[in-house]
Biotite code that builds the C-alpha atoms (Angstrom):
import biotite.structure as struc

atoms = struc.array([
    struc.Atom([13.116, 1.831, 20.532], chain_id="A", res_id=1, res_name="MET", atom_name="CA", element="C"),
    struc.Atom([10.511, 4.568, 20.179], chain_id="A", res_id=2, res_name="SER", atom_name="CA", element="C"),
    struc.Atom([7.649, 4.623, 17.519], chain_id="A", res_id=3, res_name="GLY", atom_name="CA", element="C"),
    struc.Atom([8.649, 7.616, 15.955], chain_id="A", res_id=4, res_name="HIS", atom_name="CA", element="C"),
    struc.Atom([12.307, 6.054, 15.545], chain_id="A", res_id=5, res_name="HIS", atom_name="CA", element="C"),
    struc.Atom([10.980, 3.077, 13.868], chain_id="A", res_id=6, res_name="ALA", atom_name="CA", element="C"),
    struc.Atom([8.754, 5.069, 11.898], chain_id="A", res_id=7, res_name="MET", atom_name="CA", element="C"),
    struc.Atom([11.677, 7.224, 10.522], chain_id="A", res_id=8, res_name="CYS", atom_name="CA", element="C"),
    struc.Atom([13.968, 3.877, 9.885], chain_id="A", res_id=9, res_name="THR", atom_name="CA", element="C"),
    struc.Atom([10.868, 2.689, 8.290], chain_id="A", res_id=10, res_name="PHE", atom_name="CA", element="C"),
    struc.Atom([10.733, 5.962, 6.038], chain_id="A", res_id=11, res_name="ASN", atom_name="CA", element="C"),
    struc.Atom([14.517, 5.810, 5.019], chain_id="A", res_id=12, res_name="GLN", atom_name="CA", element="C"),
    struc.Atom([14.045, 2.280, 3.711], chain_id="A", res_id=13, res_name="ARG", atom_name="CA", element="C"),
    struc.Atom([11.364, 3.552, 1.634], chain_id="A", res_id=14, res_name="LEU", atom_name="CA", element="C"),
    struc.Atom([13.621, 6.443, 0.254], chain_id="A", res_id=15, res_name="GLN", atom_name="CA", element="C"),
    struc.Atom([16.313, 3.621, -0.735], chain_id="A", res_id=16, res_name="ARG", atom_name="CA", element="C"),
    struc.Atom([13.552, 1.454, -2.555], chain_id="A", res_id=17, res_name="ALA", atom_name="CA", element="C"),
    struc.Atom([14.704, 1.744, -6.114], chain_id="A", res_id=18, res_name="ARG", atom_name="CA", element="C"),
    struc.Atom([11.534, 1.272, -7.954], chain_id="A", res_id=19, res_name="THR", atom_name="CA", element="C"),
    struc.Atom([7.990, 2.806, -7.349], chain_id="A", res_id=20, res_name="PRO", atom_name="CA", element="C"),
    struc.Atom([6.989, -1.135, -7.310], chain_id="A", res_id=21, res_name="GLU", atom_name="CA", element="C"),
    struc.Atom([9.472, -1.912, -4.676], chain_id="A", res_id=22, res_name="GLU", atom_name="CA", element="C"),
    struc.Atom([8.147, 0.788, -2.694], chain_id="A", res_id=23, res_name="ARG", atom_name="CA", element="C"),
    struc.Atom([4.725, -0.422, -3.209], chain_id="A", res_id=24, res_name="GLN", atom_name="CA", element="C"),
    struc.Atom([5.832, -3.853, -2.132], chain_id="A", res_id=25, res_name="ALA", atom_name="CA", element="C"),
    struc.Atom([7.365, -2.147, 1.420], chain_id="A", res_id=26, res_name="ILE", atom_name="CA", element="C"),
    struc.Atom([4.235, -0.479, 1.960], chain_id="A", res_id=27, res_name="LEU", atom_name="CA", element="C"),
    struc.Atom([1.771, -3.441, 1.651], chain_id="A", res_id=28, res_name="ALA", atom_name="CA", element="C"),
    struc.Atom([4.300, -5.752, 3.709], chain_id="A", res_id=29, res_name="GLN", atom_name="CA", element="C"),
    struc.Atom([4.181, -3.084, 6.729], chain_id="A", res_id=30, res_name="ALA", atom_name="CA", element="C"),
    struc.Atom([0.755, -2.056, 6.084], chain_id="A", res_id=31, res_name="MET", atom_name="CA", element="C"),
    struc.Atom([-1.238, -4.945, 4.841], chain_id="A", res_id=32, res_name="PRO", atom_name="CA", element="C"),
    struc.Atom([-4.797, -3.829, 5.862], chain_id="A", res_id=33, res_name="ASP", atom_name="CA", element="C"),
    struc.Atom([-4.543, -0.459, 4.574], chain_id="A", res_id=34, res_name="MET", atom_name="CA", element="C"),
    struc.Atom([-5.510, 0.755, 1.410], chain_id="A", res_id=35, res_name="LEU", atom_name="CA", element="C"),
    struc.Atom([-3.161, 1.977, -1.348], chain_id="A", res_id=36, res_name="PRO", atom_name="CA", element="C"),
    struc.Atom([-4.619, 5.646, -0.656], chain_id="A", res_id=37, res_name="GLU", atom_name="CA", element="C"),
    struc.Atom([-4.230, 5.108, 2.882], chain_id="A", res_id=38, res_name="GLU", atom_name="CA", element="C"),
    struc.Atom([-0.583, 4.194, 2.725], chain_id="A", res_id=39, res_name="ARG", atom_name="CA", element="C"),
    struc.Atom([0.158, 7.482, 0.760], chain_id="A", res_id=40, res_name="GLU", atom_name="CA", element="C"),
    struc.Atom([-1.521, 9.521, 3.263], chain_id="A", res_id=41, res_name="GLN", atom_name="CA", element="C"),
    struc.Atom([0.363, 7.739, 6.305], chain_id="A", res_id=42, res_name="HIS", atom_name="CA", element="C"),
    struc.Atom([3.609, 8.199, 4.198], chain_id="A", res_id=43, res_name="LEU", atom_name="CA", element="C"),
    struc.Atom([3.048, 11.796, 3.799], chain_id="A", res_id=44, res_name="LEU", atom_name="CA", element="C"),
    struc.Atom([2.433, 11.953, 7.628], chain_id="A", res_id=45, res_name="THR", atom_name="CA", element="C"),
    struc.Atom([5.741, 10.190, 8.442], chain_id="A", res_id=46, res_name="MET", atom_name="CA", element="C"),
    struc.Atom([7.961, 12.139, 6.075], chain_id="A", res_id=47, res_name="GLN", atom_name="CA", element="C"),
    struc.Atom([6.435, 15.294, 8.024], chain_id="A", res_id=48, res_name="ARG", atom_name="CA", element="C"),
    struc.Atom([7.265, 13.933, 11.164], chain_id="A", res_id=49, res_name="GLN", atom_name="CA", element="C"),
    struc.Atom([10.856, 12.415, 10.391], chain_id="A", res_id=50, res_name="CYS", atom_name="CA", element="C"),
    struc.Atom([12.619, 15.772, 8.518], chain_id="A", res_id=51, res_name="ARG", atom_name="CA", element="C"),
])
């Protein structure tokens, strides 16, 4: 599986999160070493690439 595909699958999982808290928990689990602001930036990049 390519990194791009994995990233888009992950992005879809985030889209299905029912609450902002659930979304943050998914992000924190996937990117524990990133600051919340960095995660948001990374998320924007993912969303652009996965359209």
